[in-house]
C-alpha positions in Angstrom: 0.1 0.1 0.1 0.9 3.6 -0.8 1.5 5.7 2.8 0.1 9.0 2.0 -2.8 10.2 0.0 -3.4 14.0 0.0 -6.6 15.5 -0.9 -6.5 19.5 -1.4 -3.1 20.5 -1.9 -3.4 23.1 -4.7 -4.9 25.0 -1.9 -2.3 27.2 0.4 -2.9 25.1 3.7 -2.3 21.6 1.2 0.3 22.9 -0.4 2.6 23.7 3.0 1.7 20.2 4.2 3.1 18.6 1.0 6.0 21.1 0.7 6.6 20.0 4.6 6.3 16.0 4.0 8.9 16.1 1.3 11.4 18.5 2.4 11.1 18.6 6.2 10.1 14.7 6.9 12.1 13.8 3.8 9.4 11.6 2.5 10.0 9.7 -0.9 8.0 11.3 -3.5 7.0 8.0 -4.4 5.1 7.2 -1.2 2.8 10.5 -1.9 -0.5 10.0 -3.8 -1.6 13.3 -4.9 -4.8 14.6 -5.8 -6.8 16.8 -7.7 -10.7 17.1 -9.2 -8.8 18.3 -12.3 -7.5 15.5 -14.6 -5.7 17.4 -17.4 -2.6 17.1 -18.8 -1.1 20.2 -17.1 -2.1 19.2 -13.3 -0.9 15.7 -14.0 2.3 16.9 -14.8 2.7 19.2 -12.6 2.7 16.2 -9.8 4.5 13.9 -11.7 7.0 16.3 -12.3 7.9 16.0 -8.7 7.8 12.6 -9.1 4.7 12.2 -7.2 1.9 9.7 -7.8 -1.2 11.3 -9.3 -4.7 10.2 -9.2 -8.0 12.0 -10.5 -10.1 12.4 -7.3 -13.2 14.6 -7.6 -15.2 14.8 -4.3 -18.5 14.9 -6.8 -17.9 11.8 -8.8 -17.5 8.6 -6.5 -16.2 6.1 -8.7 -12.8 8.6 -9.3 -12.9 8.4 -5.3 -13.2 4.6 -5.1 -10.4 4.3 -7.7 -8.1 6.5 -6.5 -8.1 5.3 -3.0 -7.3 2.0 -3.6 -4.4 1.0 -1.2 -4.1 4.0 1.0 -2.7 3.5 4.2 -3.3 7.2 5.5 -5.9 9.6 3.7 -5.6 13.4 4.0 -9.2 14.8 3.8 -9.1 18.3 3.4 -12.6 20.1 3.1 -14.8 20.5 -0.3 -14.5 24.2 -1.3 -18.0 23.9 -2.0 -19.9 27.0 -0.3 -23.3 25.5 -0.1 -23.5 23.4 2.8 -26.0 21.0 1.2 -23.7 20.1 -1.4 -20.9 20.2 0.7 -22.0 17.6 2.6 -23.0 15.4 0.0 -19.5 15.5 -1.8 -17.9 14.6 2.1 -20.1 11.8 2.1 -18.7 10.7 -1.4 -15.4 11.1 0.3 -15.9 8.6 3.3 -18.1 6.3 1.6 -15.2 5.7 -0.8 -12.7 5.6 1.7 -14.7 2.7 3.1 -15.1 0.8 0.1 -11.5 1.0 -0.4 -10.6 -0.2 2.8 -8.2 2.8 3.8 -6.4 2.2 7.2 -6.7 5.9 8.7 -8.6 9.0 7.6 -6.9 12.4 9.1 -9.8 15.1 8.4 -9.2 18.8 8.3 -11.6 20.5 9.9 -12.0 23.9 11.7 -12.0 24.7 15.5 -14.9 27.0 15.5 -17.1 26.0 18.9 -13.8 24.5 20.6 -14.3 20.9 21.1 -18.4 21.3 21.0 -20.8 21.1 18.5 -23.0 24.1 19.3 -21.4 27.2 16.8 -23.8 28.9 15.1 -21.7 29.6 12.3 -22.8 27.9 8.9 -19.8 26.8 7.1 -18.7 25.2 10.6 -22.1 22.7 10.4 -20.8 20.9 7.7 -17.7 20.3 9.5 -19.9 18.7 12.3 -21.7 16.7 9.9 -18.6 15.4 8.6 -17.3 14.3 11.9 -20.8 12.4 12.7 -20.4 10.3 9.3 -16.7 9.7 9.9 -17.8 8.4 13.5 -20.8 6.3 12.1 -18.8 4.9 9.5 -16.4 2.5 11.1 -13.2 4.1 9.8 -10.3 4.5 11.8 -10.5 8.4 12.0 -9.2 11.8 13.9 -10.6 15.4 13.1 -7.7 18.2 13.1 -9.5 21.2 13.9 -7.7 24.1 12.7 -7.8 27.1 14.3 -8.5 30.2 12.6 -5.9 31.3 10.0 -4.5 34.7 10.9 -3.2 35.0 7.2 -7.1 35.6 6.6 -7.1 38.8 8.9 -8.5 40.8 5.9 -11.3 38.9 5.0 -12.6 38.7 8.7 -12.4 42.7 8.8 -13.1 43.6 5.1 -9.8 45.4 5.5 -7.8 46.3 2.2 -4.4 48.1 2.1 -6.3 51.2 0.7 -9.2 51.1 3.5 -8.9 53.8 5.9 -11.9 52.7 8.1 -13.0 49.4 9.0 -16.7 48.8 9.3 -18.1 46.7 12.2 -21.9 45.8 13.1 -23.1 47.3 16.7 -24.3 44.1 18.2 -24.2 42.4 21.5 -22.3 41.1 23.4 -19.9 43.4 21.6 -17.5 42.8 19.0 -14.3 44.0 20.8 -15.4 41.0 23.7 -15.0 38.5 20.9 -11.4 36.7 21.1 -10.2 34.6 18.5 -7.1 32.3 18.6 -5.8 33.3 15.3 -3.2 30.8 14.0 -0.6 30.9 11.4 -1.4 29.1 8.3 2.0 28.4 7.3 2.4 26.2 10.9 -0.7 24.5 11.0 0.3 22.9 7.6 3.6 22.3 9.7 2.0 20.5 12.3 -0.6 18.7 10.2 2.3 17.1 8.1 4.2 15.8 11.4 1.1 14.4 12.5 0.7 12.5 9.1 4.3 11.3 9.1 4.6 10.8 12.8 1.5 10.4 14.5 -0.2 11.9 17.6 2.4 11.2 20.1 1.2 11.5 23.5 -1.9 13.1 22.3 -5.4 11.5 22.7 -8.1 12.7 20.4 -11.0 13.6 22.5 -14.2 12.3 22.6 -16.3 10.1 19.8 -15.6 13.0 17.2 -12.0 12.1 17.7 -10.9 15.8 18.1 -7.4 17.3 18.0 -7.9 20.9 18.2 -4.8 22.8 16.6 -4.5 26.5 17.7 -1.9 29.2 18.9 -1.7 29.8 22.6 -2.8 33.5 22.7 -6.3 34.9 21.5 -6.9 38.9 20.3 -9.6 40.5 19.4 -10.7 42.1 16.3 -9.9 45.5 17.5 -6.6 44.4 18.5 -5.8 43.2 14.9 -7.3 46.6 13.6 -4.5 48.3 15.8 -1.4 46.1 14.8 -2.2 46.7 11.2 -2.1 50.6 11.7 1.1 50.1 13.9 3.2 48.6 11.2 2.1 50.4 8.7 2.3 53.8 9.8 -1.3 55.1 9.7 -4.3 54.3 11.8 -7.1 52.7 10.4 -10.1 54.1 12.0 -13.5 51.7 13.3 -16.8 52.7 12.6 -19.8 50.9 14.0 -23.3 50.8 12.4 -26.5 49.1 13.3 -26.4 45.5 11.5 -28.5 46.3 8.8 -27.1 49.2 7.6 -23.4 47.6 8.2 -24.7 44.9 5.7 -25.6 47.7 3.2 -22.7 50.0 3.5 -20.1 46.9 3.8 -21.7 45.6 0.6 -21.9 48.8 -0.9 -18.2 50.1 -1.3 -16.7 46.5 -1.1 -13.6 46.8 -3.5 -13.8 42.9 -3.9 -17.7 42.9 -5.0 -18.9 40.7 -2.0 -23.0 40.8 -1.8 -25.0 41.5 1.0 -26.3 38.1 1.1 -22.4 37.3 2.0 -22.2 40.1 4.6 -25.6 38.7 6.3 -23.7 35.3 6.4 -20.8 37.6 8.1 -23.1 38.7 10.4 -23.8 35.3 12.0 -19.8 34.5 11.6 -19.7 38.1 14.1 -22.4 36.7 16.7 -20.7 33.6 17.0 -17.5 34.9 17.2 -18.8 37.6 20.0 -20.1 34.3 22.0 -16.5 32.8 22.2 -16.9 30.5 19.4 -13.0 31.2 18.1 -11.5 31.5 21.7 -10.9 28.0 22.9 -7.2 27.1 22.8 -5.1 23.8 23.1 -1.6 23.0 23.8 -1.5 20.1 21.2 0.4 22.3 18.5 2.7 23.5 21.0 3.7 20.2 22.1 3.7 18.9 18.5 5.9 21.6 17.0 8.1 21.2 20.2 8.0 25.2 20.4 5.1 27.9 21.3 3.2 28.3 17.9 3.1 31.8 16.3 0.7 34.1 17.8 -2.1 36.2 15.6 -0.4 39.3 16.1 2.9 37.9 15.2 1.7 36.5 12.0 -0.3 39.7 11.2 3.0 41.9 11.8 5.2 39.3 9.9 2.9 39.5 6.8 2.3 43.1 6.7 6.1 43.9 7.2 7.1 41.7 4.3 4.3 43.2 2.0 2.1 46.5 3.4 -0.2 46.1 0.6 -0.8 42.4 1.9 -4.0 41.1 0.2 -6.0 37.9 0.9 -8.7 36.6 -1.8 -12.0 38.5 -1.0 -13.9 38.4 -4.1 -16.7 36.2 -3.2 
């Protein structure tokens, strides 16, 4: 059997996991199957030029999954990029069914850390993760759910901030936005730690509960307002924060948005803010520190590093 099959490696996190496995852990490329939902010559050549094995695996096509997953020991299951929750859950069901049919030895599911150890977050896109963990639990497969901390790298998206922004708009809600604390975590280090777990296992860390959760976060939490202050500090230009009533916040945010995001997008973002204010992203755990053998970069350190490297730093915001 091939030791590793990786999904999602064209994304930022997946790319880091692959690079770390090859260059830090010196896993031979022939021990890794790279997959993509695209099956064109360019995709195939990209992976095969690195001596990786390549298989076509499209989450919407069960037959590609069943054949891709044959003779695989460790499946890295990165969540679908599909935004519609119902479709996303259906795609994840395809992956789990195929893994079971193909008799995959172990599944490592990359989930998100909203709601900490529980399953009570109101944040919509977290629900597909809860549902997937439940399907894995019921499948009889050996699995671990790696709940990743909120990407510090995505701070522009959470604040709807662009390098040209002079102010950031916030909804006036209760509990207030400044009370919500977030365990911002570096995407780079998440990639590093997930690669280590795939290669070396969890060491002494015990996955928690029947959902087999390992929570991977930095150790410090910050409010969104603290991040706004850091942006101003590093770039030498204060960013103002303006509060609007929720309905007005939705309208105003969509009206002037450089990325062209819709009112519906900001409506969903309001639920996200409410979740944050209710503590959905404040839970931290020491697993990441234990696995890395050092204190993870804090959210503020990540934001400072990114802005010092590039004061015009952007994060894809065109939804």
